[in-house]
PDB file of N, CA, C and O in Angstrom:
ATOM      1  N   MET A   1       0.811  -1.213   0.012  1.00  0.00           N
ATOM      2  CA  MET A   1       0.033  -0.006   0.008  1.00  0.00           C
ATOM      3  C   MET A   1       0.822   1.249  -0.024  1.00  0.00           C
ATOM      4  O   MET A   1       0.265   2.327  -0.230  1.00  0.00           O
ATOM      5  N   GLY A   2       2.154   1.144   0.181  1.00  0.00           N
ATOM      6  CA  GLY A   2       2.944   2.315   0.182  1.00  0.00           C
ATOM      7  C   GLY A   2       3.346   2.796   1.624  1.00  0.00           C
ATOM      8  O   GLY A   2       3.115   2.103   2.615  1.00  0.00           O
ATOM      9  N   LYS A   3       3.905   3.912   1.678  1.00  0.00           N
ATOM     10  CA  LYS A   3       4.442   4.383   2.921  1.00  0.00           C
ATOM     11  C   LYS A   3       3.435   5.296   3.669  1.00  0.00           C
ATOM     12  O   LYS A   3       2.860   6.220   3.093  1.00  0.00           O
ATOM     13  N   TYR A   4       3.245   4.995   4.987  1.00  0.00           N
ATOM     14  CA  TYR A   4       2.342   5.814   5.807  1.00  0.00           C
ATOM     15  C   TYR A   4       3.260   6.732   6.567  1.00  0.00           C
ATOM     16  O   TYR A   4       4.422   6.413   6.817  1.00  0.00           O
ATOM     17  N   HIS A   5       2.715   7.896   6.936  1.00  0.00           N
ATOM     18  CA  HIS A   5       3.395   8.789   7.795  1.00  0.00           C
ATOM     19  C   HIS A   5       2.422   9.273   8.937  1.00  0.00           C
ATOM     20  O   HIS A   5       1.354   9.835   8.695  1.00  0.00           O
ATOM     21  N   SER A   6       2.862   9.019  10.124  1.00  0.00           N
ATOM     22  CA  SER A   6       2.063   9.504  11.289  1.00  0.00           C
ATOM     23  C   SER A   6       3.014   9.878  12.395  1.00  0.00           C
ATOM     24  O   SER A   6       4.080   9.285  12.564  1.00  0.00           O
ATOM     25  N   VAL A   7       2.604  10.863  13.134  1.00  0.00           N
ATOM     26  CA  VAL A   7       3.272  11.258  14.382  1.00  0.00           C
ATOM     27  C   VAL A   7       2.391  10.675  15.490  1.00  0.00           C
ATOM     28  O   VAL A   7       1.168  10.822  15.479  1.00  0.00           O
ATOM     29  N   ILE A   8       3.045  10.012  16.441  1.00  0.00           N
ATOM     30  CA  ILE A   8       2.297   9.361  17.562  1.00  0.00           C
ATOM     31  C   ILE A   8       2.621  10.081  18.832  1.00  0.00           C
ATOM     32  O   ILE A   8       3.794  10.262  19.158  1.00  0.00           O
ATOM     33  N   ILE A   9       1.606  10.500  19.567  1.00  0.00           N
ATOM     34  CA  ILE A   9       1.727  11.288  20.738  1.00  0.00           C
ATOM     35  C   ILE A   9       0.897  10.641  21.824  1.00  0.00           C
ATOM     36  O   ILE A   9      -0.264  10.293  21.612  1.00  0.00           O
ATOM     37  N   GLY A  10       1.511  10.480  23.007  1.00  0.00           N
ATOM     38  CA  GLY A  10       0.737   9.955  24.165  1.00  0.00           C
ATOM     39  C   GLY A  10       0.738   8.478  24.290  1.00  0.00           C
ATOM     40  O   GLY A  10       1.315   7.769  23.466  1.00  0.00           O
ATOM     41  N   GLN A  11       0.065   7.986  25.364  1.00  0.00           N
ATOM     42  CA  GLN A  11      -0.041   6.559  25.658  1.00  0.00           C
ATOM     43  C   GLN A  11      -1.461   6.236  26.072  1.00  0.00           C
ATOM     44  O   GLN A  11      -2.168   7.082  26.621  1.00  0.00           O
ATOM     45  N   GLY A  12      -1.857   5.059  25.816  1.00  0.00           N
ATOM     46  CA  GLY A  12      -3.147   4.618  26.149  1.00  0.00           C
ATOM     47  C   GLY A  12      -3.896   3.969  25.033  1.00  0.00           C
ATOM     48  O   GLY A  12      -3.273   3.319  24.192  1.00  0.00           O
ATOM     49  N   LYS A  13      -5.184   4.102  24.971  1.00  0.00           N
ATOM     50  CA  LYS A  13      -6.039   3.504  23.882  1.00  0.00           C
ATOM     51  C   LYS A  13      -5.666   4.257  22.634  1.00  0.00           C
ATOM     52  O   LYS A  13      -5.589   5.485  22.660  1.00  0.00           O
ATOM     53  N   PRO A  14      -5.423   3.534  21.499  1.00  0.00           N
ATOM     54  CA  PRO A  14      -5.146   4.158  20.252  1.00  0.00           C
ATOM     55  C   PRO A  14      -6.226   4.976  19.712  1.00  0.00           C
ATOM     56  O   PRO A  14      -7.384   4.580  19.841  1.00  0.00           O
ATOM     57  N   LEU A  15      -5.960   6.118  19.098  1.00  0.00           N
ATOM     58  CA  LEU A  15      -6.896   6.974  18.501  1.00  0.00           C
ATOM     59  C   LEU A  15      -6.220   7.490  17.216  1.00  0.00           C
ATOM     60  O   LEU A  15      -5.075   7.942  17.230  1.00  0.00           O
ATOM     61  N   ILE A  16      -6.963   7.404  16.124  1.00  0.00           N
ATOM     62  CA  ILE A  16      -6.323   7.870  14.819  1.00  0.00           C
ATOM     63  C   ILE A  16      -7.035   9.216  14.462  1.00  0.00           C
ATOM     64  O   ILE A  16      -8.256   9.266  14.316  1.00  0.00           O
ATOM     65  N   PHE A  17      -6.267  10.239  14.337  1.00  0.00           N
ATOM     66  CA  PHE A  17      -6.747  11.564  13.923  1.00  0.00           C
ATOM     67  C   PHE A  17      -6.713  11.650  12.383  1.00  0.00           C
ATOM     68  O   PHE A  17      -5.637  11.495  11.804  1.00  0.00           O
ATOM     69  N   LEU A  18      -7.810  11.882  11.722  1.00  0.00           N
ATOM     70  CA  LEU A  18      -7.890  12.062  10.286  1.00  0.00           C
ATOM     71  C   LEU A  18      -8.190  13.523   9.986  1.00  0.00           C
ATOM     72  O   LEU A  18      -9.278  14.018  10.281  1.00  0.00           O
ATOM     73  N   PRO A  19      -7.241  14.192   9.412  1.00  0.00           N
ATOM     74  CA  PRO A  19      -7.407  15.610   9.164  1.00  0.00           C
ATOM     75  C   PRO A  19      -8.350  15.920   7.976  1.00  0.00           C
ATOM     76  O   PRO A  19      -8.630  15.045   7.156  1.00  0.00           O
ATOM     77  N   ALA A  20      -8.804  17.105   7.902  1.00  0.00           N
ATOM     78  CA  ALA A  20      -9.665  17.559   6.785  1.00  0.00           C
ATOM     79  C   ALA A  20      -8.828  17.384   5.512  1.00  0.00           C
ATOM     80  O   ALA A  20      -7.607  17.529   5.575  1.00  0.00           O
ATOM     81  N   LEU A  21      -9.408  17.092   4.419  1.00  0.00           N
ATOM     82  CA  LEU A  21      -8.751  16.913   3.204  1.00  0.00           C
ATOM     83  C   LEU A  21      -7.910  18.160   2.811  1.00  0.00           C
ATOM     84  O   LEU A  21      -8.429  19.276   2.798  1.00  0.00           O
ATOM     85  N   GLY A  22      -6.713  17.976   2.516  1.00  0.00           N
ATOM     86  CA  GLY A  22      -5.768  19.030   2.111  1.00  0.00           C
ATOM     87  C   GLY A  22      -4.835  19.400   3.234  1.00  0.00           C
ATOM     88  O   GLY A  22      -3.915  20.185   3.008  1.00  0.00           O
ATOM     89  N   PHE A  23      -5.021  18.870   4.459  1.00  0.00           N
ATOM     90  CA  PHE A  23      -4.103  19.152   5.520  1.00  0.00           C
ATOM     91  C   PHE A  23      -3.380  17.884   5.987  1.00  0.00           C
ATOM     92  O   PHE A  23      -3.848  16.766   5.772  1.00  0.00           O
ATOM     93  N   SER A  24      -2.254  18.085   6.617  1.00  0.00           N
ATOM     94  CA  SER A  24      -1.506  16.946   7.136  1.00  0.00           C
ATOM     95  C   SER A  24      -2.062  16.611   8.542  1.00  0.00           C
ATOM     96  O   SER A  24      -2.833  17.365   9.135  1.00  0.00           O
ATOM     97  N   GLY A  25      -1.618  15.425   9.038  1.00  0.00           N
ATOM     98  CA  GLY A  25      -2.085  15.030  10.318  1.00  0.00           C
ATOM     99  C   GLY A  25      -1.685  15.917  11.518  1.00  0.00           C
ATOM    100  O   GLY A  25      -2.259  15.820  12.603  1.00  0.00           O
ATOM    101  N   ASN A  26      -0.697  16.770  11.285  1.00  0.00           N
ATOM    102  CA  ASN A  26      -0.266  17.665  12.319  1.00  0.00           C
ATOM    103  C   ASN A  26      -1.263  18.757  12.653  1.00  0.00           C
ATOM    104  O   ASN A  26      -1.063  19.518  13.599  1.00  0.00           O
ATOM    105  N   GLU A  27      -2.318  18.835  11.891  1.00  0.00           N
ATOM    106  CA  GLU A  27      -3.449  19.751  12.188  1.00  0.00           C
ATOM    107  C   GLU A  27      -4.067  19.392  13.541  1.00  0.00           C
ATOM    108  O   GLU A  27      -4.680  20.241  14.189  1.00  0.00           O
ATOM    109  N   GLY A  28      -3.903  18.105  13.978  1.00  0.00           N
ATOM    110  CA  GLY A  28      -4.530  17.711  15.193  1.00  0.00           C
ATOM    111  C   GLY A  28      -3.621  17.762  16.398  1.00  0.00           C
ATOM    112  O   GLY A  28      -3.956  17.221  17.452  1.00  0.00           O
ATOM    113  N   LEU A  29      -2.450  18.418  16.256  1.00  0.00           N
ATOM    114  CA  LEU A  29      -1.509  18.454  17.347  1.00  0.00           C
ATOM    115  C   LEU A  29      -2.043  19.018  18.680  1.00  0.00           C
ATOM    116  O   LEU A  29      -1.712  18.456  19.724  1.00  0.00           O
ATOM    117  N   ASN A  30      -2.817  20.052  18.703  1.00  0.00           N
ATOM    118  CA  ASN A  30      -3.364  20.566  19.897  1.00  0.00           C
ATOM    119  C   ASN A  30      -4.330  19.561  20.568  1.00  0.00           C
ATOM    120  O   ASN A  30      -4.332  19.404  21.789  1.00  0.00           O
ATOM    121  N   ILE A  31      -5.112  18.917  19.772  1.00  0.00           N
ATOM    122  CA  ILE A  31      -6.031  17.931  20.211  1.00  0.00           C
ATOM    123  C   ILE A  31      -5.263  16.741  20.892  1.00  0.00           C
ATOM    124  O   ILE A  31      -5.602  16.283  21.983  1.00  0.00           O
ATOM    125  N   ALA A  32      -4.214  16.286  20.164  1.00  0.00           N
ATOM    126  CA  ALA A  32      -3.483  15.089  20.584  1.00  0.00           C
ATOM    127  C   ALA A  32      -2.754  15.443  21.901  1.00  0.00           C
ATOM    128  O   ALA A  32      -2.701  14.616  22.811  1.00  0.00           O
ATOM    129  N   GLU A  33      -2.215  16.618  22.005  1.00  0.00           N
ATOM    130  CA  GLU A  33      -1.508  17.043  23.238  1.00  0.00           C
ATOM    131  C   GLU A  33      -2.436  17.047  24.434  1.00  0.00           C
ATOM    132  O   GLU A  33      -2.034  16.689  25.541  1.00  0.00           O
ATOM    133  N   SER A  34      -3.681  17.452  24.215  1.00  0.00           N
ATOM    134  CA  SER A  34      -4.634  17.439  25.353  1.00  0.00           C
ATOM    135  C   SER A  34      -5.135  16.115  25.694  1.00  0.00           C
ATOM    136  O   SER A  34      -5.621  15.908  26.807  1.00  0.00           O
ATOM    137  N   LEU A  35      -5.042  15.130  24.735  1.00  0.00           N
ATOM    138  CA  LEU A  35      -5.542  13.789  25.064  1.00  0.00           C
ATOM    139  C   LEU A  35      -4.361  12.809  25.408  1.00  0.00           C
ATOM    140  O   LEU A  35      -4.607  11.652  25.748  1.00  0.00           O
ATOM    141  N   ALA A  36      -3.197  13.242  25.324  1.00  0.00           N
ATOM    142  CA  ALA A  36      -1.991  12.440  25.478  1.00  0.00           C
ATOM    143  C   ALA A  36      -1.904  11.602  26.718  1.00  0.00           C
ATOM    144  O   ALA A  36      -1.240  10.566  26.717  1.00  0.00           O
ATOM    145  N   GLY A  37      -2.566  12.026  27.791  1.00  0.00           N
ATOM    146  CA  GLY A  37      -2.494  11.293  28.990  1.00  0.00           C
ATOM    147  C   GLY A  37      -3.401  10.019  29.044  1.00  0.00           C
ATOM    148  O   GLY A  37      -3.220   9.152  29.899  1.00  0.00           O
ATOM    149  N   SER A  38      -4.329   9.944  28.150  1.00  0.00           N
ATOM    150  CA  SER A  38      -5.204   8.806  28.039  1.00  0.00           C
ATOM    151  C   SER A  38      -5.211   8.020  26.741  1.00  0.00           C
ATOM    152  O   SER A  38      -5.663   6.877  26.667  1.00  0.00           O
ATOM    153  N   TYR A  39      -4.691   8.685  25.729  1.00  0.00           N
ATOM    154  CA  TYR A  39      -4.783   8.102  24.380  1.00  0.00           C
ATOM    155  C   TYR A  39      -3.346   8.129  23.625  1.00  0.00           C
ATOM    156  O   TYR A  39      -2.525   9.027  23.814  1.00  0.00           O
ATOM    157  N   GLU A  40      -3.165   7.148  22.837  1.00  0.00           N
ATOM    158  CA  GLU A  40      -2.001   7.139  21.883  1.00  0.00           C
ATOM    159  C   GLU A  40      -2.533   7.699  20.540  1.00  0.00           C
ATOM    160  O   GLU A  40      -3.140   6.981  19.745  1.00  0.00           O
ATOM    161  N   CYS A  41      -2.297   8.932  20.334  1.00  0.00           N
ATOM    162  CA  CYS A  41      -2.888   9.681  19.199  1.00  0.00           C
ATOM    163  C   CYS A  41      -1.992   9.489  17.974  1.00  0.00           C
ATOM    164  O   CYS A  41      -0.794   9.768  18.015  1.00  0.00           O
ATOM    165  N   HIS A  42      -2.583   9.017  16.905  1.00  0.00           N
ATOM    166  CA  HIS A  42      -1.864   8.866  15.636  1.00  0.00           C
ATOM    167  C   HIS A  42      -2.317  10.005  14.716  1.00  0.00           C
ATOM    168  O   HIS A  42      -3.459  10.037  14.258  1.00  0.00           O
ATOM    169  N   LEU A  43      -1.415  10.917  14.462  1.00  0.00           N
ATOM    170  CA  LEU A  43      -1.740  12.090  13.622  1.00  0.00           C
ATOM    171  C   LEU A  43      -1.323  11.672  12.168  1.00  0.00           C
ATOM    172  O   LEU A  43      -0.195  11.926  11.747  1.00  0.00           O
ATOM    173  N   LEU A  44      -2.211  11.063  11.460  1.00  0.00           N
ATOM    174  CA  LEU A  44      -1.944  10.364  10.232  1.00  0.00           C
ATOM    175  C   LEU A  44      -2.118  11.343   9.027  1.00  0.00           C
ATOM    176  O   LEU A  44      -3.153  11.991   8.873  1.00  0.00           O
ATOM    177  N   ASP A  45      -1.023  11.417   8.158  1.00  0.00           N
ATOM    178  CA  ASP A  45      -1.141  12.119   6.887  1.00  0.00           C
ATOM    179  C   ASP A  45      -1.945  11.160   5.949  1.00  0.00           C
ATOM    180  O   ASP A  45      -1.627   9.984   5.772  1.00  0.00           O
ATOM    181  N   LEU A  46      -2.957  11.741   5.397  1.00  0.00           N
ATOM    182  CA  LEU A  46      -3.795  10.928   4.438  1.00  0.00           C
ATOM    183  C   LEU A  46      -2.980  10.676   3.168  1.00  0.00           C
ATOM    184  O   LEU A  46      -2.002  11.386   2.932  1.00  0.00           O
ATOM    185  N   PRO A  47      -3.345   9.698   2.347  1.00  0.00           N
ATOM    186  CA  PRO A  47      -2.583   9.346   1.175  1.00  0.00           C
ATOM    187  C   PRO A  47      -2.351  10.550   0.206  1.00  0.00           C
ATOM    188  O   PRO A  47      -3.292  11.239  -0.189  1.00  0.00           O
ATOM    189  N   GLY A  48      -1.090  10.764  -0.149  1.00  0.00           N
ATOM    190  CA  GLY A  48      -0.723  11.780  -1.046  1.00  0.00           C
ATOM    191  C   GLY A  48      -0.664  13.215  -0.427  1.00  0.00           C
ATOM    192  O   GLY A  48      -0.407  14.195  -1.127  1.00  0.00           O
ATOM    193  N   LEU A  49      -0.908  13.297   0.893  1.00  0.00           N
ATOM    194  CA  LEU A  49      -0.768  14.602   1.616  1.00  0.00           C
ATOM    195  C   LEU A  49       0.268  14.407   2.691  1.00  0.00           C
ATOM    196  O   LEU A  49       0.423  13.340   3.286  1.00  0.00           O
ATOM    197  N   GLY A  50       0.992  15.541   2.911  1.00  0.00           N
ATOM    198  CA  GLY A  50       2.028  15.445   3.912  1.00  0.00           C
ATOM    199  C   GLY A  50       3.102  14.457   3.419  1.00  0.00           C
ATOM    200  O   GLY A  50       3.546  14.561   2.275  1.00  0.00           O
ATOM    201  N   LYS A  51       3.521  13.511   4.258  1.00  0.00           N
ATOM    202  CA  LYS A  51       4.574  12.599   3.957  1.00  0.00           C
ATOM    203  C   LYS A  51       4.144  11.198   3.628  1.00  0.00           C
ATOM    204  O   LYS A  51       5.006  10.336   3.456  1.00  0.00           O
ATOM    205  N   SER A  52       2.802  10.905   3.523  1.00  0.00           N
ATOM    206  CA  SER A  52       2.359   9.587   3.169  1.00  0.00           C
ATOM    207  C   SER A  52       2.327   9.514   1.635  1.00  0.00           C
ATOM    208  O   SER A  52       2.044  10.469   0.912  1.00  0.00           O
ATOM    209  N   ASP A  53       2.658   8.244   1.202  1.00  0.00           N
ATOM    210  CA  ASP A  53       2.596   8.027  -0.296  1.00  0.00           C
ATOM    211  C   ASP A  53       1.126   8.158  -0.750  1.00  0.00           C
ATOM    212  O   ASP A  53       0.190   7.939   0.019  1.00  0.00           O
ATOM    213  N   GLY A  54       0.975   8.517  -2.007  1.00  0.00           N
ATOM    214  CA  GLY A  54      -0.351   8.630  -2.619  1.00  0.00           C
ATOM    215  C   GLY A  54      -0.891   7.276  -3.119  1.00  0.00           C
ATOM    216  O   GLY A  54      -0.173   6.277  -3.149  1.00  0.00           O
ATOM    217  N   LEU A  55      -2.180   7.276  -3.510  1.00  0.00           N
ATOM    218  CA  LEU A  55      -2.775   6.084  -4.120  1.00  0.00           C
ATOM    219  C   LEU A  55      -2.844   6.353  -5.652  1.00  0.00           C
ATOM    220  O   LEU A  55      -3.009   7.491  -6.090  1.00  0.00           O
ATOM    221  N   LYS A  56      -2.723   5.351  -6.377  1.00  0.00           N
ATOM    222  CA  LYS A  56      -2.777   5.474  -7.839  1.00  0.00           C
ATOM    223  C   LYS A  56      -4.117   5.411  -8.422  1.00  0.00           C
ATOM    224  O   LYS A  56      -5.017   4.745  -7.911  1.00  0.00           O
ATOM    225  N   GLY A  57      -4.262   6.143  -9.552  1.00  0.00           N
ATOM    226  CA  GLY A  57      -5.665   6.111 -10.231  1.00  0.00           C
ATOM    227  C   GLY A  57      -6.695   6.881  -9.554  1.00  0.00           C
ATOM    228  O   GLY A  57      -6.418   7.683  -8.662  1.00  0.00           O
ATOM    229  N   SER A  58      -7.921   6.647  -9.974  1.00  0.00           N
ATOM    230  CA  SER A  58      -9.116   7.330  -9.435  1.00  0.00           C
ATOM    231  C   SER A  58      -9.285   6.689  -7.979  1.00  0.00           C
ATOM    232  O   SER A  58      -9.269   5.469  -7.817  1.00  0.00           O
ATOM    233  N   VAL A  59      -9.434   7.532  -7.013  1.00  0.00           N
ATOM    234  CA  VAL A  59      -9.514   7.133  -5.604  1.00  0.00           C
ATOM    235  C   VAL A  59     -10.901   7.397  -5.036  1.00  0.00           C
ATOM    236  O   VAL A  59     -11.396   8.524  -5.062  1.00  0.00           O
ATOM    237  N   SER A  60     -11.517   6.340  -4.526  1.00  0.00           N
ATOM    238  CA  SER A  60     -12.917   6.481  -3.926  1.00  0.00           C
ATOM    239  C   SER A  60     -12.717   6.572  -2.391  1.00  0.00           C
ATOM    240  O   SER A  60     -11.633   6.373  -1.841  1.00  0.00           O
ATOM    241  N   MET A  61     -13.829   6.881  -1.778  1.00  0.00           N
ATOM    242  CA  MET A  61     -13.874   6.930  -0.332  1.00  0.00           C
ATOM    243  C   MET A  61     -13.637   5.457   0.295  1.00  0.00           C
ATOM    244  O   MET A  61     -13.106   5.318   1.397  1.00  0.00           O
ATOM    245  N   LEU A  62     -14.039   4.451  -0.437  1.00  0.00           N
ATOM    246  CA  LEU A  62     -13.762   3.091  -0.035  1.00  0.00           C
ATOM    247  C   LEU A  62     -12.292   2.812  -0.105  1.00  0.00           C
ATOM    248  O   LEU A  62     -11.770   2.103   0.756  1.00  0.00           O
ATOM    249  N   ASP A  63     -11.594   3.334  -1.091  1.00  0.00           N
ATOM    250  CA  ASP A  63     -10.134   3.190  -1.133  1.00  0.00           C
ATOM    251  C   ASP A  63      -9.451   3.846   0.074  1.00  0.00           C
ATOM    252  O   ASP A  63      -8.531   3.299   0.680  1.00  0.00           O
ATOM    253  N   ILE A  64      -9.921   4.976   0.369  1.00  0.00           N
ATOM    254  CA  ILE A  64      -9.310   5.763   1.563  1.00  0.00           C
ATOM    255  C   ILE A  64      -9.601   4.926   2.845  1.00  0.00           C
ATOM    256  O   ILE A  64      -8.708   4.769   3.677  1.00  0.00           O
ATOM    257  N   ALA A  65     -10.876   4.371   3.017  1.00  0.00           N
ATOM    258  CA  ALA A  65     -11.160   3.673   4.188  1.00  0.00           C
ATOM    259  C   ALA A  65     -10.342   2.415   4.290  1.00  0.00           C
ATOM    260  O   ALA A  65      -9.951   2.041   5.396  1.00  0.00           O
ATOM    261  N   SER A  66     -10.064   1.747   3.202  1.00  0.00           N
ATOM    262  CA  SER A  66      -9.222   0.547   3.177  1.00  0.00           C
ATOM    263  C   SER A  66      -7.779   0.871   3.519  1.00  0.00           C
ATOM    264  O   SER A  66      -7.101   0.127   4.227  1.00  0.00           O
ATOM    265  N   TRP A  67      -7.329   2.006   2.994  1.00  0.00           N
ATOM    266  CA  TRP A  67      -5.980   2.519   3.320  1.00  0.00           C
ATOM    267  C   TRP A  67      -5.824   2.717   4.828  1.00  0.00           C
ATOM    268  O   TRP A  67      -4.858   2.250   5.431  1.00  0.00           O
ATOM    269  N   VAL A  68      -6.809   3.429   5.435  1.00  0.00           N
ATOM    270  CA  VAL A  68      -6.749   3.734   6.864  1.00  0.00           C
ATOM    271  C   VAL A  68      -6.832   2.395   7.653  1.00  0.00           C
ATOM    272  O   VAL A  68      -6.096   2.207   8.622  1.00  0.00           O
ATOM    273  N   LYS A  69      -7.702   1.495   7.246  1.00  0.00           N
ATOM    274  CA  LYS A  69      -7.789   0.190   7.916  1.00  0.00           C
ATOM    275  C   LYS A  69      -6.480  -0.551   7.901  1.00  0.00           C
ATOM    276  O   LYS A  69      -6.089  -1.149   8.904  1.00  0.00           O
ATOM    277  N   GLN A  70      -5.786  -0.519   6.761  1.00  0.00           N
ATOM    278  CA  GLN A  70      -4.511  -1.275   6.696  1.00  0.00           C
ATOM    279  C   GLN A  70      -3.480  -0.591   7.589  1.00  0.00           C
ATOM    280  O   GLN A  70      -2.643  -1.260   8.195  1.00  0.00           O
ATOM    281  N   TYR A  71      -3.535   0.704   7.670  1.00  0.00           N
ATOM    282  CA  TYR A  71      -2.571   1.447   8.661  1.00  0.00           C
ATOM    283  C   TYR A  71      -2.921   0.945  10.094  1.00  0.00           C
ATOM    284  O   TYR A  71      -2.024   0.549  10.839  1.00  0.00           O
ATOM    285  N   ALA A  72      -4.210   0.962  10.472  1.00  0.00           N
ATOM    286  CA  ALA A  72      -4.579   0.525  11.833  1.00  0.00           C
ATOM    287  C   ALA A  72      -4.233  -0.925  12.097  1.00  0.00           C
ATOM    288  O   ALA A  72      -3.810  -1.280  13.197  1.00  0.00           O
ATOM    289  N   ASP A  73      -4.415  -1.777  11.071  1.00  0.00           N
ATOM    290  CA  ASP A  73      -4.036  -3.218  11.300  1.00  0.00           C
ATOM    291  C   ASP A  73      -2.587  -3.405  11.482  1.00  0.00           C
ATOM    292  O   ASP A  73      -2.188  -4.267  12.266  1.00  0.00           O
ATOM    293  N   GLN A  74      -1.694  -2.599  10.760  1.00  0.00           N
ATOM    294  CA  GLN A  74      -0.283  -2.734  10.950  1.00  0.00           C
ATOM    295  C   GLN A  74       0.263  -2.155  12.262  1.00  0.00           C
ATOM    296  O   GLN A  74       1.337  -2.519  12.741  1.00  0.00           O
ATOM    297  N   THR A  75      -0.502  -1.273  12.792  1.00  0.00           N
ATOM    298  CA  THR A  75      -0.007  -0.643  14.097  1.00  0.00           C
ATOM    299  C   THR A  75      -0.559  -1.285  15.316  1.00  0.00           C
ATOM    300  O   THR A  75      -0.113  -0.992  16.425  1.00  0.00           O
ATOM    301  N   SER A  76      -1.491  -2.131  15.159  1.00  0.00           N
ATOM    302  CA  SER A  76      -2.113  -2.807  16.369  1.00  0.00           C
ATOM    303  C   SER A  76      -1.243  -3.982  16.818  1.00  0.00           C
ATOM    304  O   SER A  76      -1.577  -4.661  17.788  1.00  0.00           O
TER     305      SER A  76
END
């Protein structure tokens, strides 16, 4: 699936931050810092944004959902 890029902040139950389209995962830094005592926050760059590799061809929401699930599966 390519390279994923995320910044992980905190410890506890995993939580994946998905930024608005066009922004990198670091947009959630303030939120992650406030939750860091209870959650392991993954500030994930969506495909083709920030430092994550893009997806090839026409991309649907199902493709994005699959991409995020694969990230979650590999980090668990």
